[in-house]
C-alpha positions, -999 to 999 in steps of 0.1 A, spaced: 186 -320 -124 159 -327 -101 137 -354 -108 101 -362 -94 100 -394 -95 125 -419 -99 126 -430 -136 142 -447 -165 156 -424 -197 159 -440 -228 185 -422 -250 204 -425 -276 241 -436 -271 273 -424 -287 271 -456 -317 233 -441 -321 220 -478 -304 195 -471 -274 203 -473 -238 188 -465 -202 198 -445 -169 179 -455 -141 176 -421 -118 170 -417 -80 143 -389 -70 176 -365 -66 183 -366 -99 214 -388 -95 223 -418 -120 222 -449 -99 220 -472 -126 231 -477 -162 222 -504 -188 249 -524 -193 250 -526 -231 234 -508 -260 202 -523 -277 197 -521 -314 159 -517 -306 134 -497 -284 119 -528 -281 150 -546 -262 157 -520 -245 124 -516 -225 129 -553 -216 158 -551 -202 142 -522 -183 117 -543 -175 140 -567 -163 157 -542 -141 126 -534 -118 120 -573 -113 154 -583 -104 159 -561 -70 170 -591 -45 204 -588 -28 217 -618 -50 207 -594 -80 240 -574 -73 269 -585 -78 297 -563 -63 332 -553 -81 365 -537 -73 377 -521 -100 417 -519 -109 419 -484 -99 405 -497 -62 368 -479 -62 338 -503 -59 310 -507 -84 285 -531 -88 262 -549 -115 228 -561 -115 220 -592 -132 191 -611 -142 176 -645 -135 203 -657 -161 233 -639 -147 229 -614 -177 240 -578 -166 213 -554 -171 229 -529 -153 261 -509 -139 264 -483 -114 289 -455 -111 325 -456 -92 317 -455 -52 348 -447 -28 338 -467 -1 315 -503 4 295 -485 26 285 -458 -6 285 -490 -26 260 -509 -6 237 -471 -6 235 -473 -39 223 -509 -42 194 -499 -19 186 -469 -38 185 -489 -68 164 -516 -47 142 -484 -36 137 -470 -65 140 -493 -98 104 -513 -88 88 -479 -92 103 -457 -112 86 -441 -144 103 -449 -180 110 -411 -204 118 -419 -234 139 -393 -251 145 -409 -284 110 -403 -296 
């Protein structure tokens, strides 16, 4: 999927609640909401927080039990906003964080639930 601009896409999770994915301009998902939301408004508030919380201190780097790396984006109150995909190296993990920092603040919002 080729995306002209970075964008957050709101969709329904398997349980019918709202969730979002942040897509980079190359069409790759670079961040997924850490939780599902009962209301569209709460989902939009989470996206707003994600757009604003892009300082380096807002990312927590983690190692999964399988040895792969991932990161969490956090709000100022340490609430988890988004979770990355898995990465095979620390270099690609850092590239993923830089992609979120670059794309999140300027991303449009597309709502597929309407």
